[in-house]
C-alpha positions in Angstrom: -26.3 -2.3 -9.4 -24.7 0.4 -7.3 -22.7 -0.3 -4.2 -22.4 2.1 -1.2 -18.8 1.9 -0.1 -19.1 4.8 2.4 -18.5 2.6 5.5 -15.3 1.2 3.8 -14.0 4.6 3.1 -14.2 5.7 6.8 -11.5 3.2 7.8 -9.5 2.6 4.5 -7.1 4.8 2.7 -6.3 4.6 -0.9 -9.4 2.5 -2.1 -11.2 5.4 -3.7 -10.9 3.7 -7.1 -12.9 0.7 -5.8 -16.3 2.1 -6.6 -15.2 3.0 -10.1 -13.8 -0.6 -10.6 -17.0 -2.3 -9.3 -19.1 -0.1 -11.7 -16.9 -1.0 -14.6 -17.1 -4.7 -13.8 -20.9 -4.5 -13.8 -20.8 -3.0 -17.2 -18.2 -5.5 -18.5 -20.4 -8.4 -17.5 -23.1 -7.1 -19.9 -20.9 -7.0 -23.0 -20.5 -9.9 -25.4 -17.8 -12.5 -24.4 -15.8 -12.7 -27.7 -13.1 -13.8 -27.6 -13.2 -16.3 -24.8 -10.4 -16.1 -22.2 -9.0 -17.4 -19.0 -7.2 -15.6 -16.2 -4.9 -17.8 -14.2 -3.1 -17.0 -10.8 0.3 -18.8 -11.2 1.5 -17.7 -7.7 1.1 -14.6 -5.5 2.8 -12.3 -8.0 2.4 -14.0 -11.4 -0.7 -14.2 -13.7 -1.5 -15.4 -17.1 -4.4 -14.2 -19.4 -5.1 -16.7 -22.2 -7.4 -15.7 -25.1 -8.7 -18.3 -27.7 -8.0 -16.6 -31.0 -8.5 -19.3 -33.7 -7.7 -17.8 -37.1 -5.7 -14.8 -35.8 -2.0 -14.4 -36.4 0.6 -12.1 -34.7 0.2 -9.6 -37.4 -3.6 -9.4 -36.7 -3.2 -8.5 -32.9 -2.2 -5.4 -31.0 -1.4 -5.5 -27.3 -1.1 -2.2 -25.3 -0.7 -1.5 -21.6 -1.4 2.0 -20.5 -1.8 3.1 -16.9 -3.8 0.3 -15.3 -5.5 -0.9 -18.5 -4.4 -3.8 -20.8 -6.0 -3.7 -24.1 -5.9 -6.6 -26.7 -7.2 -5.7 -30.2 -7.7 -8.1 -33.1 -8.4 -7.0 -36.6 -8.6 -9.3 -39.7 -7.9 -7.9 -43.0 -10.5 -9.0 -45.6 -12.9 -11.9 -45.5 -12.1 -15.5 -46.0 -13.2 -16.7 -49.4 -15.1 -19.8 -50.0 -18.6 -21.4 -50.0 -19.3 -22.1 -46.3 -22.1 -24.5 -45.6 -21.7 -23.6 -41.9 -19.3 -21.0 -40.6 -18.8 -21.3 -36.7 -15.4 -20.0 -36.3 -15.6 -16.3 -35.5 -13.4 -14.1 -37.6 -14.4 -10.7 -36.5 -12.5 -7.8 -35.1 -12.5 -7.3 -31.3 -11.2 -5.2 -28.5 -10.8 -6.7 -24.9 -9.8 -4.6 -22.0 -8.4 -5.8 -18.6 -8.1 -3.6 -15.5 -4.7 -4.2 -13.8 -3.9 -3.6 -10.1 -1.3 -1.1 -9.3 2.2 -2.4 -10.0 1.1 -5.3 -12.3 3.2 -5.2 -15.5 2.9 -7.3 -18.6 6.1 -9.4 -19.0 5.6 -11.3 -22.2 3.0 -12.3 -24.8 3.2 -15.4 -27.1 0.8 -17.2 -29.6 0.7 -21.1 -29.5 -2.0 -23.2 -31.2 -4.4 -20.5 -31.6 -4.1 -19.3 -27.9 -2.6 -15.9 -27.0 -0.8 -16.1 -23.6 0.0 -12.9 -21.8 2.2 -13.1 -18.8 1.8 -10.6 -16.0 3.8 -9.9 -12.8 3.2 -7.8 -9.8 6.3 -5.8 -9.0 6.1 -4.3 -5.6 8.5 -1.3 -5.3 11.1 -1.6 -2.6 9.6 1.3 -0.8 6.2 -0.4 -0.5 7.5 -3.7 0.9 7.1 -4.3 4.5 9.9 -3.1 6.7 10.7 -3.3 10.4 10.6 -0.1 12.3 13.2 0.0 15.2 11.6 1.3 18.5 13.8 3.7 20.4 13.5 4.4 24.2 13.3 7.6 25.9 16.2 6.4 28.1 18.7 7.0 25.3 17.7 10.6 24.9 17.6 11.2 28.7 21.2 9.8 29.2 22.6 12.4 26.8 24.1 15.4 28.4 22.9 18.8 27.2 25.5 21.2 25.6 25.4 24.9 25.8 25.7 26.5 22.4 25.6 30.3 22.1 23.6 30.8 25.2 21.0 28.1 24.4 20.7 24.7 25.9 20.7 21.9 23.2 20.9 18.2 23.4 23.8 16.8 21.6 
């Protein structure tokens, strides 16, 4: 499925990655869903990703954040020995990627009862926060008296 975002680009600035993200989302939906995960919004600037990783320990996991991509990899060394009558607990290697918005950073990761919790926070730089712009009036500039400097007339 392709989306034509041309009308959006006529009035929006900085959303040029949106078409790429929508295309990636379409491809991601077609991939297997192992391991299962949740994404929670805790408030406007805090998020949590929880992955169900039964049988994995800290030493089996690698979490990396590069540019706007969070990658979680799991690799089990060796196979569990035993005679299984039924084996329903997945014990296979995986790699799961999450696209992060600009300024979203990984704050912490911890494992609890077979669930990996990854805490994320949106850190908006001070320069990008809303600010009030003072509006000057022409009256101020007209009230100033011009000074003469080296034969030129300049406003002080």
